[in-house]
N, C-alpha and C positions, 0 to 999 in steps of 0.2 A: 505493500499499500504505499502510496507516496507520500509525503510531508507536507507538499503543497500545492495550492489550486491549479488548474490546467492553466488558465489564461493572465492572470494577474501572480500568479506563484506567491500567492496570500499563504503564510505558513498556518499549518495544521496546529491545534493544541491536541498533542498524544494523549494515550493512556495513560494514567498515573505517573503524568509529567508535572514534574516540579517547576515549582514560579509560572505558573499558565500567563500571570498576568503580563510578563515578558513576551509572550509570543503573540497573544493578543493584539497588545500595545502596537507591536512590530505590524501585524496586519491592517490595524487603522491607521498607522503612519502612512502606509503604501497605498490603502484606498484616500487617505485625504490627499495624497501628492497625485494621485492617476485619477478619479472623478472629478469630471469636468474640467480638463486638463488645459491648464493656458500657462505658456512659459513667457518669460522676459524677449528672450531672443534667440536666435538660432544658429548664430555665426561665432562664438567665443569658442577658444581651443583651453583656455585655462580658467582655473574658478576664479570668479571676482573677489577683490582684497576684503570687500565688508558686505557680505551675505546677509540680508535678514531672514528671519526665519521661516521659512514655507516658500521662498523663491525657487524657481523651477528654469531650467532652460534646456535647449536643444544643443547638446555638445557639436562644434562643429569639426570637421576632419582634420586629422593630424592633432590630437589633443594631448596636453603635455600635463605635468603634474600630479595632485590628485585625479584628475579626468583621463590621464594615460591610457588608452584603451579603450574610452567610452564611447567613442566615435559614434554620433547619431542617437546614442541612448540619451535619455531624459537624468539630467542630476537633479537633485532635490535637497536643498540644506532643510534639514531638520536636528533638530537636539545638537547642534554644534556639531555636525558633520555632513560630508555628503554621500546620499543615499543612490545608488545606479539602479535605474528603471529602465531594463532591456524595452525596447519596442516589440509588440506584435504586431502580425497584417491587420490594418483595421482599425490600428488605434489613430483617433483626431486631436489635434492640439490646434489650442488658436496663439497664434504668434503675435504679442502685444506690441513691440515696436514698429511693426510692419502692418498690423491690422490684418491676416491673412490667416485663414485657415486652412490647413496642409492634412495630410492623410499619410502613415506608412504604409508601404504596399510591399513589405518583406524586406525593400533593397534601399527604401531611402524614400524621405519624405517630400511629397508632391502636393502641389497648389490642387484643390479641389474644383476648380472651375472647370467643368467639363469641355474637352475639346468640341466634342459636336451635340448640337442643338439641331431636333427635328421635331418638326411637326406641332411648334407651339401655337398655343391660341390667340395668347396675348404676349406683346412685349413692350415695357416701356422705359425709357432709358432718361432719367431725370423727371419725369412725368407718369400719368396714370394712364395706359391704354386702354383701349375700350371698344364696344363693337363696331363702332362706325370710323374707328381708327386703330385698328389691333397693333399696326407698331406705331411708337410714338416716343419722339426723342425732345428733349429740351436742351438747348445746348449753343454755346457760340460758334463751335466750327467743327467741321468733319473733315475727315481724309479718306479718301481713296486711292491707291497706289497700288502698282503693278507687282507681281512677283517678278523677280528678275529672274534672268538665263542662271545667274550664279546659286539661286536659290531653288533650282528646280525648274522655273516657271517660262515664260516665252517673253517677257519684258513689256506686253499687250495688256491692254484693261478696255475690257468692254460692258458697258452700264445695258442690260437689255430689260425693255419694258414692251409689254405684250397684251393686247385686246383681242376679244373673242371674233367680233368681225368688225365689216367698215365703216357699219352706221355707229358704231360704239365710239366712247371719246377714249383719249389716252392722250396724257398729258401733264403738263408743271402746270400748278396753281400757286402764283406768285402774289402776295396779300401783305396789305398793311392795317395792322389793329385787325387782322382775320377777316378786313374786306377785300378784296380779289382783285386786283389793278391789274393784271395781266394773265394770260393763257399760251403755253407755248407747248404745240403737238398736232395731235391728230383729232378734231371734234367732231364728230357727225358724219366723216367721210375719212379717205386715205390722203387728201393733200394737207400738206403742211402748214399752220396755221399760226400765226402770231397775233396775238387780238389785245386789246387794251381796255380798258374802263375806267370813269372818274368814279364811280357809284357803285361797284360789284353788279350791276344790275345789264346795264347797257353797254353791249361791247362793240368797237370797230377793228375790224381786218386791219391792220398796218402792212401784213405780209403773207402772201399764197403763194406755195410753190405746187405745181402740177406733178402730183406721184408718178404719170405717165410718160411727161414729156420732159420734165424738171422747168419748165417756163415759169418764171416769176411772175407774181401782179403784185403791183401795189396798190389796192382796191381805193386808199385815201388819199392817195396823190392828188394835190390839185392838179388840173388840166383842163384846158378848152381849147373848142376851136371854134371862133365867131367869126360871122360874114354878115353882110349888106345885103338886103333884099331891092333895094331901089337906088338910081342911081344919084350919087352924092355931088351935087356942083359945091363948086369951089372957086371963089374969084379969085383975082390976081394980086399976088402978094401979099395973102392973110394966111397963115396956117390955121389951118381947121381940123378940130375934131371928125372923124369919121364916124356917121350913124352906123354903128354895127347892133342892129336890132335882133340878130336872130344867131343860135348856136347851132352848131353838128352835136358837140357834146360839150358839156359842162360841169365837170367832176367835181362836188363840193360845193357847186354854185359860185366859183370863183371869180368867174365874169360876171360882171352886172349888166345886162342887158337895157337898163331902163338908162342908167346913166354913162353906157358904150365904154367903159372901162374894166380893166382887170384889179381883184380887191385882194391883196397877199393875205392868206388866211393865216400865215405863221410866217416867224423868221427864214431865211433860207434863202437859196442861189436859184435863179429863175431863168429859165431859156426862153426865149420868145421869138417870133418870127411873123411875118406879115407880107402878104401880097397886093397890090395897088394896080389895079389896071385902068388902062386911060380910055375916055370916051369923048370924042371933040364936040365942044359945042360950036364955034364958028372959025375957028381955025386950027389946024394941026402945030401950028409954031408954038404952041403951048409948050413951057419947060416946067417939066412936071418932078416934085419933090416928095419925099417920105418921112417920116422919124417916128420914133416911139418918144413918148413922153412922162416924164416922172411926177407924180403928183398934180400933174396938169401944168407945168411950168418948167421944169428942167428936162433941156434933152440927154435922153442917155446915151452916153459917149459911145459912139461908133454904129448906131443906131440909123444916120440919116444916107439916105441913096438919092440920085437925082439922075434924071436921062434928059439929056438936052439937044438931042437931033430931031428933026421932023417926026411926029409920030404918025402910027398907024390907028386908025380907032378900033378899040378892041381887039388889039394884038400887041402895043405895046405897055409892057409892064414893069414895077420894082419889085423887086425881093427884097427884103430886108430881113437880119437875123441878128442876135445879140445876147449877151446873158450878163444878168446884173443881180446884186445883194439887194435883198428886198427885207424891209422890216414890215411885222404884221400891221394891216391898214394901210400899207403905202399903194397906191394907183398906179398904173401903167395904160395909156393910151395911144393909139393912134392917129396921126395926126397928117395931112396932104396938105400941098402948097403947089402953084399955080406961078410960072413967071410968063411975061410975054402976053399971052395970052388965058382966058379962062378955059374951065371945061369941066368934065364928071370923072367921078371913080366910080367905076361901071359896077351895078348891081351883079349880086352872086358869085361874081370871080374876085371880090374885092376881101379879103379875108386878115383876122388876126387871130393868133394861136399863141400857146403858152403850155410849160410847167415847171414843177419844182426839180430840180434835178440834185440838189445839196441842202 
């Protein structure tokens, strides 16, 4: 019959044993040292100078002095002496200076955090996950980095998101104060979209890419093409705004047909062009000019053109094109001018167009 228990090696009180209290107290000391095991540290290789009664340590490898040969054992200071507690497989110990829970696997002390987590219903990091957000994280930074070739990886990193069908939604929701301000992804189709919102309920597509062709569209880009449906008469020697009262297209309503000018909806760089087609009044000796004007008064540099030869009615034209930075609210209009003789700028073929390019 053994004189100690199998797992904790607690000494038995034997039949007819004298001073039974000694054996009993030894068992209690071992139990007191091992039950709810918590050690101060796990890296010392020699006993500390002034231990307190009940102090416990996991002895580091290469131990010396009173701990010589106690590598990875639990050292307990009790009744003025060090007591060696050899670990058994499955023992758990809380390491106080690291805030770490360890388990002895028969060869060493290892962390209890599992290397594999599978089929978890909820996971919250710094916050509480729920049914609507089964994975939730509250933090200030996150890192995804590729496993290197030296580590047995490829050096690549892919982050994959998948939806069931084309009509479903897949993307990133970007919020301020939990109000959605932007959506990036595949929403309601397989076209890539970037949409923005001021209030979280009304969204505008800023970018859309056809997944079948790769063609990029900017649905909210300010762009227009305006034309006149009547002959604009212009006298001699006077710059005159051309009455462009119709549009072929007018995205975002940037062209004001009532006032015959373009109004910049936002700051940016804009590209403009125009065609002025000559129609004779009394004489083909008219000298025709055209220009683009900022805010009704300032000629836009590089936008003026002139034809000065004898004109052919409904065949002679001026083409203007220029680029200009604008501030939101700036206006741009098309003006015409005749020298020598008056004339008309012909209906339907006199036009003005533009778009934001930057």
